[in-house]
N, C-alpha and C positions, 0 to 999 in steps of 0.2 A: 426501689430500683437500687441496684448495688452501684455505688459510689465507683466512678473509674478514675485512677490518676494518669497521667499524661508525663512522658520524659519531661523535663525544666532543665533550660540551659543554664550556664553560670552568671550569677550577676553581672553586671557592665559596673558597679562600682565595687567588684571584687579586687582588693590590693595585691599585687603578685611581689612576693619578696625577690624573685627572677622572673623577669619577663619572658616569654618566649622571643623567639630569633624568628627573623626574618626567613633564613635556611630553613628552621623546621616548617614554613605554611608550602615549600616548594618542595614537591615529591622527586623521589629518586629518580622518576621513570618521566620527568616531567621535558616536553622538547625543548624549554628555555634553557637546561642544560647543555642540550647539544647546542642551540644556539649560541651560548656563551665561548663554548671549545672550539666552533667552528671561526667565527671571528677573533677568538684569541688568537689562531693558528695562520691568518691572514697577515701578509705584509701590506699593509694599507698604503704605505708610503710608496711601493712599488706599482700598485694597482693606481697609481693616481686620488687617493681622496686628498681634500683639499681642508683647514681647517674651517672648523664651523662657526659661526657665532656665538656671542656667549649668552645674549637672554638677558643677562639680568644687570643689562646697566653699565655704562661707561666705567672703565679700570675693573668689571669682570675676565677672568682668564676665558677664552671658547672651550666651545663642549670636544670631548675627545672624538673623532668620525667614529670610531668603533662603537661607541656608547648606541651614537645613532643611526648606525648602521643594523646594531641590534634590535633596535626598535623599531626599524622598520622591517626587517626578517620576520620579527614577532608578529605585527601590524598586518603584514601580507600572507602569513601563514595562517593567522585568524580573522581574515575575512574584514579587517581594519585598517583602511586607507587615507583616510582625512586626516590632514595634519591636525585639523581641531578635536578629534575622537583620538588620536594617539597621546595628544598632550592631556586631555582628560582619563586616558585609562593610565596613562602614567603613573596619576596621583591617589589611583586606586586601587588599581588592578594588583593583587599579590606577586604574582608571579613578572610582570614589569616592574613592582617595585624591588625585587629580590633579582633582576636582572640590569637595570637602572642603576643601584646601589644608592635609592633617594632622590635620584635625579628626575627634573620636571621640564625638560625645554617645551620653550615657550611654542605656539604653533607655527610662529613664523619661521624658527630658527633650522624646524621640522620641516616646513617646506621648500624652504633654500635648499639645507641639505640636499634633498632629492633633484631638487633643479639644477644646483650648480656642480653635480657630480655622477654625470649622465654615460660618461665614459667610464670613470669610476666604476657606475653600476654593472655595466657592461661587461668591463673585464673580470669583474668580480663571479657573475653568471658563468663566463668562459674556466674560471678558474675551478668555480664546481664540478664544470663536463669534467675540468682533467683529474679532480678526484676521484670522482665515476668511473672514471677510465682506469685509475690504480687500483680502483676499489673491485676493479672486472664486473661493472654493474652494466657496461655496454658492452654488446656483443661485434659490432664494427663490421657486419657483414652486410647485413639489412636495413635501411631506413622506408619508411612509409613520409612522403610529402603531401603535405596540404596546405588551405589557406580558408584563414576566416577573415571575417568584416567584424572590427569592433569600433562600435561607437564614437569619435571625437568630441571635445569640448566645445561645439561649435552644433547649430543649427540649420536645418535644410534651407530655410529662407536666409542665411547667412552666405548660400553658394552661388555666384552669379555664373552661370554657364552662356556661351558665346550664343547659343540658341536664342537664350532666355532676353540676355541683354538686345539682342537684334528685334525682337519680336517685342521687346518695350518700348527701344527706342522708335518702331515706328508707329506704334500707340499713342504715344506721345505727337509725334510729326503732326498726325491726324488730330491731337489736341488743338496743336497750336493754329493750323490750318483753319479749324471750328471759332476759334478764338479770334482770328484774325478774318473771318468773315463778319461775326458781329463784330468785332470794332468797326470796320465798315460798315457795316449796314447802322449802326448807333450814328456815326459821324453822317451820315444819309441825312437822319433823322434831323441830328444837333442844328444841320444847314437850313432844313425845310422848314423848322420850329420858328416861331415868332420870337425877339426878343424877351426875355423873363421881364417880369412885372416889378414894381418897387418892392415885391417882399420878397424878392432873390430867388422865387421859386425854380426849379429844372433841375434835373437827373444829375446824380454824379457816377451813374452805374461804370460808365466807362471808363474809370479811374479803376472800378475791381477787376474790371476784364484784363484794363492795361496790367497790373498786378499779378494776376494769374497766369496772365501769356508771360511774364518777367520768368516767374517760379518755374514754368514747363522748359522756357528755354536755359533755366539753370540746369534742372535735371538731363537735358538733354545732351549739355555740354558736357556733366560729369558720364553718363553711358556714352559717351564717343571717348571718354580718356580710359574710361574700362576696355572698351573695343580694342584702343589701339594697342593696351596693355599686354593684352593677350594676344596680338597680333605679333606685337613685337619680341615677348617670351616665346612663344608658339606653345603657350598652354590652351587647352579647353574650358577650363573653369579659374574661376578668380574666387577664393574666399577673405572679406573681410574680418571675420572672427579670428581664423586662424590659417593662416597664410598655406599651411602644409596638406588641411584636411580635403578629400575629396569628395564629390556625390558617384557611391559607388552601387553600384547594380547588379545584380545575380539571383536568376531563377524567382524573380518578382521580389526579390526582396533590393531594397533601396535604404544605403545607409550613407552619412556623412561623419568621414573618420579614414580607418588606414585599413590595410590587408595586412592580415599577419600571417609570414609561411612561417612554417616549422618541420624538422625531417624527426621523425621519432624512430628512434634506436627499436630493433625487433625482440631484445633482451627481454628488456623490463618495462618497456612503454615512457621510457626518459627523452626528455628533449636534447637533441647531439645538438642542434644547428638551428637556428632562429633568425628573423629579417622583417624588418617593418617596412610596408610599400604604401603608395598612395594610390598604385594601380589597383582597378576592380578587374583586370583581365589577367589569369593566373599564364596565359601563353608567354613562353621564352624565359620564364623565372625557374623550370628543373634544374638546370644545368647550375645555375646560380647559387640555389639553396643546397641542390646535391654535392657541390665541388665546396661548401662550406662546410657539409657535414663530414667529408670525404678527409678534410684535413682537421676537424677537430677530431673525428676518432683514431688518425693516424693509420689511416687504412691505404694499402694499395689497390684493393680494388672496390667497389661499392655495387651492390643492388640497388636501384633506386624504384620503390613503387608511387604510383602516381594517378589520377583520374583521368577523366579526358581532357579537362579542361587545361591539361600540362603541353598537349600531345604539340608539339612543334618539331619539323624535320631540322634545323639550323639545330633547336639545344639535343636534338637525338642526336648529332653527328658529333658535336661537342664531348658529350657525356661519350660516345663510344671511343673519340679518341685520348680521350682523358682514365679509361678504367672505370667509368661506370658503365654497368649493365642498368639500361631502363627498363620499365614495363608500365607502359601507358596505354590507353586503348584509344582506337580511333575513333573518333565520332562517324557516324553515319551521315552521310550526307546524299544519297543516291535513295530515297524515300520517293521524293517526286515525280522522279524517274520510270521508278519502278511503280506506280501509281498508275502514270500511264502509261507502264506495258513499253516501256521507252528500254534503250541499252545502253548503261552508262559506260564508262572509261574504266571499270573496275572489271570487266567483266573480255577486257584484251589482258591475253598472256603475255607476258615480256619474254622472250628467247635470248640467255645472255650470252652464249656462243655466237650466234647468229646476228646479236644487236638489231632485232624487229620485233615488232609485235604483230600478236596473231589475233584476230578479229574470231568472234563467236561460228563463223560462217567459214572460219581455215585459210581466210586470203591475209595477205601479212601488207604491215603498215613499214615502212622504211624511212628510215632519220632521213633528214634533209643538212645543207652545210649551217642552213642559217640558225641563229640562236634567238632567244627572246628571253629578255628581261622583266622577271616577275617578280617586283620588292627589290628583294636582295636574292632572290634566286634567277642563276641562269637554267633554262629551260632547251631543253632539245625537241624539235619537232618532228614526229612521226607521221607521215602521211600516206592513207593507201590511194590505188590505181584505178582512173577514174571508170577506166572498163571494168573493172573489178565489181565496184562499186552498183554501174547499169545494169548488172546482170543478177547482182546478188537479190535474194528473195526475201532478206532481212532490211532490205534499204527502207522501208518505211519505217521500220523503229530504228534506224540507226541514224537516218538521216533525213532534212526537210527538205521540200520540192524544191528549192532554189540551192540547196547546195552539192557539190558534187563529188566531194572526196569528204573522209571522213580526216580528221585528224586529231590525235595524243600527244600530249606535252609530260616530259620526262623530265624531272631534276635529274641537274649533272651528278648529282650524289646518290640519285633514288636506291642504291644497293644499299643504303644505309637502313632507307627505309624498309625495304625487303625484308634484310637480317632480323628487323624488328617484327613485320609483320610475322615470320618465321616461329618467332620466338612467341611473340602474343597466339597462338593458337593455342597453346595450352596451360595457358596463365591463369584457369578460373582458380586455383587455389592462392596465388600470386594475389590477385583483386580483393579476393575476401580477407587476405590475410592485412591490405592496405586499410580496408577499412577499420577493419578491429584495432590499428593500431593509430591511426591519424585523427582518429574520432575521439579517441581517448582524452588525450590531453584538453581540448577543447569544450571537450563535455563536461570535466573536473573543473577548468577554469569558470567558465558561462555559468554551468546551473547548478553546481555546488556552491562554488565559491561567489558566484554572481558579479564577475569582472567583466563585465559586456562592454564598458566604456572605459575610456581614460581619463583622469581627472585632468592632467595638463595639456600642454598646447604648442606645437611646434614637435618637426623632428626628432631633435635633441633629446627634449625633456619625453617625448613619447616612447622613444626609445630607451630611455632610464628607465622609464615606469615600466615595459614589457620586461627589461632585465630582472626586474624586482616580481614580475609574476612568475616568468617561465622559471627564475632559482626557485622560488619558494613552492613551486610544483613538485620540482625534481629533489627537494630538498624533501620534502612531506614523504615523496615515496620511496629514499631511501630509507628513510627512518622505520616504515613500512615493513622494508623488505630485510633491511639488516637488524633493528632494533636498536634503541638510544644507547645500550651498553657498550653494542659491537663497533657502532660509530665512534662514539666518546674515545674507544679502546684504541681503535686504529689513529687517530687524529694526534695521540698520544704519544705514540710510537713512529708517526709520520717521520719525523726528522732523521731517525735512523735510516728509515727506509728509502727516503730522498737520497741521503749520503752513498747507500749501498748502490741505490739506479746511476747517482754519477759517476760512481768509481767503475762500475761496468762501464758508460758509456765510453769513459776515458779509457780503459784498457782495450773496448774494441777501436777507439778510432786509433788509439796508437799503434794494435796488428792489423789493422785493414791495411797499415804499408806493407806488410811482410808481404807474405808467399801467395802468387795466386789462388793457391790452396786454401788459405785461409779465408782469403775473400769468395772464393766461391761454397765454401762448405760452411766453413765456423760463424762467419759473422751474422748468414740469414738466422741461425738459430741463437745467434744471442740477442740477436733485434726480439726473436719473437720471445726468448725467453722475459725483454725488458719490457 
């Protein structure tokens, strides 16, 4: 049998006259070089970063916020979030040794930096969105809006809902009554029982029951205090672990945590804007997120694509009034009536010129003088004539036996919804595009990176951690799109580019005070160029 030799490494005891530099262990195409260049280009004081603790005992200087920011960017980009894990990696990971220049902050210093600088982390995320705009990576025309539940740092048992508290209170009341009856029975037995003998025999069970009753009454007092707190604050849930986490439910999914809302730009699936809320219902959030995306993108008009959960008349009206063209499918709410072969309000056609509704039988419903307040909506009543309904062949499908006429309610701004319904008739392509765009960031963060939960508690700290997640998602995609060399070259030349943009802005502002012809023709072209 032929002897086979294998490759052998260098002896660990080998002495080197010129030891290798850490620089030699980090490739020129390593993402840590891009992190170094990006953080170096930031004005951390303007962004609001504070001084971090020394971690080295009394008398030691603090850590530079730039170093701790680099550490977190590297960690969240490489699926390392725990402060203890980051401390461990800083002492053994060659890329982090290069990035941190042999600094190894303690885990408390690392954790406190994330906790105390949540506003600055949000500002850094916005700064990177502006950088993406400068790089031409954001289309600024179409965004897809979606939400996803992320687990908070709390358990389901820590959430107390009003219903659960009331149920538990009723149970305790019954237990107290039962123990009260037991105490009365025990007193009766003690009264009828002959006196104890010299040996002192007798039962002390009444004392045990009394202690249990006292414990139950203390629990009852605590439950009533919790219910009073919910009533006073107007909240429906109470969390002792994380005051801002909520029990969220959607499509059978129940999570204790937060609802993350994002607006994804159409061009490269980059997150243009995001927000953290603790309401599991997306209704009413469309305009808020779309407006934030419009401001971040610097767009005059914006197309927003969202799913059925965002359908809301008031938000569609706000979008239309503020240059946002929304595409949101309306949920079908007439399936039960159709199954019963009944006529729903959707089968009544509105005549704009005559301001009347026409029923399926061709009869007219005229508006009344009164108005109905439905929540925040003011609705106009349209009522049919009893004489028409009495002789109508479709009466049994339209009205009950005791109802004389048909009434249809129309929102005073229903024209907004009419225009939206007309727009949605040919919106199949937009809805497919919405799914492609909105699901990509969440799929990447949850499935690839494993970021399904937050490590911190409270709105402020959760928003800071989410900013790190969103920033690192965008950062990784930008490096994938441009390449590290192109990105770093741009950062190196960015000061001169910013100076040029500021010069153009100053010239435009100066000339805008000039002729109407300049304001009408040239200024828009300059703004587009910038």
